[in-house]
N, C-alpha and C positions, 0 to 999 in steps of 0.2 A: 504494500500500500504506500503510494507516494503522496506528495503534498503539492498543491498549487498555492503559492504565496502571491497574493495580489494586494498591493499596497501594504497595509498593516495586518491584513487578514490571512489566515491559513485554512485551507480546505483539503481534507483527505480524499484522494481519488486513486483508483486502481492504476498501476503503472501503464498498462496498455492503453487505457482511456486517456490518461494524462499525456502520453506520448503523441497520440493522434490529435489531441487538442493543441499540443505544442506546434505540430506541423501546420495546422490550420491557422493558429494565431500568428505564426511567422509569415505565412502567405498574406494574411489580411493586413497585418500592421506594416509590413514592408510597403504595401500600397497605400498606407494611411487610411485604411478602411476600418473604423471601429465597428463593433458588433456586440449583441447580447449573447450570453451563454447562460443556460440555466439547467439545473438538475435537482433531483430529490436527494436529500442526505440518506444515510444508511437505512435499509429497509426495516431495521429493528424498531425505529420510532414510528414509521408509517405515516408521518405527517411532515408538513413544511416543505420548503423548496428554497434553493439558493438561486439568485439571479445576479449576474455581474455584467456591467458595461465595460467591455475590454477596449482600451484606448491606449495610444502611445504615451500619454502623459502619466500613466500609473506604472510604477515598477512591478514587474512580473518575474517570478522565479519558479521553475519546474524542478521539484526535488523527487528523485526516484529512490525507492527502497532497494530495488534489484540492480545488479551491476551490468546486466546485459540489455542492449537496446532491443525493444520488441520489433518484430517484423512489421513492415508497413502494409496495411490493407488498403490498396488504392481505391477500391470501391467505397470503403468507409470514408476515406479522405474526401472523395467526390461528394458523398452524401453530406458530410459535415460542412464542406465549403458551400454547397447549395443552401443548406439550412442557415448558415451564417449570413448569406446574402439576402435572405428573406426578411420581411418585416417582423415575423414572429421570432426570429433569432434561432440560435443553435441549441436544441434540446438534447442534452446528453442522455436523457432518460426515455426517449421515444422508442417504440418497439423496433423500428428499423435499426437504430443504433445498437440496441441490445442484441439483435441478430448478427450484425456485422462485427460486434466486439468479440465474438467467440473466435479463439485462435484456430 
């Protein structure tokens, strides 16, 4: 389990999900295209959701628990980029992401 550090906040995310979010964030911010990303915290609580406005002006740090870089799922990246480009934002918890997140 890795961590997304955004500004002064820290959020736990699975390494594989975090890595794919890092790729999309790099693509978007390189073009100066901010976007929303949101997800539900651990299923143990069954409630709530996190939503972040990802922008070049806020420090971001991706911290991984594992030492190996996950393999890139290009279909998942394309799905995430498409979602990030939409007005609804990038939902890490949608059913398609859950399906594509499987190794």
